[in-house]
C-alpha positions in Angstrom: -40.3 -73.7 -10.7 -37.4 -76.0 -11.7 -34.3 -76.1 -9.5 -32.1 -74.7 -12.2 -34.4 -71.6 -12.7 -34.4 -70.8 -9.0 -30.6 -71.2 -8.9 -30.3 -68.9 -11.9 -32.7 -66.4 -10.2 -30.6 -66.6 -7.0 -27.4 -65.9 -8.9 -29.1 -62.9 -10.6 -30.3 -61.5 -7.3 -26.8 -62.0 -5.7 -25.2 -60.2 -8.7 -27.7 -57.4 -8.6 -27.1 -57.0 -4.8 -23.4 -57.0 -5.2 -23.7 -54.4 -8.0 -25.9 -52.1 -5.8 -23.5 -52.5 -2.8 -20.5 -51.7 -5.0 -22.3 -48.8 -6.6 -23.2 -47.4 -3.2 -19.7 -47.8 -1.9 -18.3 -46.1 -4.9 -20.8 -43.2 -4.6 -19.8 -42.7 -1.0 -16.1 -42.7 -1.9 -16.9 -40.1 -4.6 -18.8 -37.9 -2.2 -16.0 -38.0 0.3 -13.4 -37.2 -2.4 -15.5 -34.2 -3.5 -15.8 -33.0 0.1 -12.0 -33.4 0.6 -11.3 -31.4 -2.6 -13.6 -28.6 -1.4 -11.9 -28.6 2.0 -8.5 -28.5 0.4 -9.6 -25.5 -1.7 -10.9 -23.7 1.4 -7.6 -24.3 3.2 -5.6 -23.0 0.2 -7.8 -19.9 0.1 -7.4 -19.4 3.9 -3.6 -19.7 3.5 -3.7 -17.2 0.7 -5.7 -14.8 2.9 -3.3 -15.3 5.8 -0.3 -14.5 3.5 -2.0 -11.4 2.3 -2.8 -10.2 5.8 0.8 -10.9 6.9 2.1 -8.9 4.0 -0.3 -6.1 4.8 0.7 -6.0 8.4 4.4 -6.0 7.7 3.8 -3.2 5.1 1.8 -1.3 7.8 4.8 -1.6 10.2 7.1 -0.3 7.5 4.7 2.6 6.8 4.4 3.4 10.5 8.2 3.5 10.8 8.4 5.8 7.8 5.7 8.1 9.2 7.5 8.2 12.6 10.8 9.0 10.9 9.0 11.7 8.8 7.3 13.2 11.9 10.6 13.2 13.7 12.4 14.9 10.8 9.6 17.4 10.5 9.7 18.3 14.2 13.5 18.7 14.0 13.2 21.0 11.0 10.4 23.0 12.6 12.4 23.4 15.8 15.4 24.5 13.8 13.4 27.1 11.9 11.2 28.3 14.7 13.1 30.5 17.2 12.6 30.2 20.9 9.1 31.3 21.9 10.4 33.7 24.5 12.7 35.5 22.0 12.0 39.2 21.9 12.4 41.2 18.8 13.4 44.4 20.6 15.2 45.0 23.8 16.3 48.0 25.8 15.3 51.5 24.5 13.9 50.0 21.2 11.5 47.9 23.2 10.2 50.9 25.1 9.7 52.9 21.9 7.7 50.0 20.4 5.6 49.6 23.5 4.9 53.3 23.5 3.8 53.1 19.8 1.2 50.5 20.7 0.0 52.5 23.7 -0.6 55.4 21.4 
């Protein structure tokens, strides 16, 4: 093989090698970029989920405060309407007559 042919073959081999190395490097960069994009998407989704959970928890606190206030108002209204448990309807002679009615 003439010297110029082997030199040409060597140059072609070097060019092919450099092309393969560059292609492999570019492919690795592409894979890493795709992986980073997927991770960024997951982080954004997690941040959205956290924001939703925070909003739900703060709404739950507001709802609990409303329920507590409602229960307190209901108890106050019930206590205002319901007389004392020990209140008797009849006293004195009227009470004796009612007791006697029940005794028969």
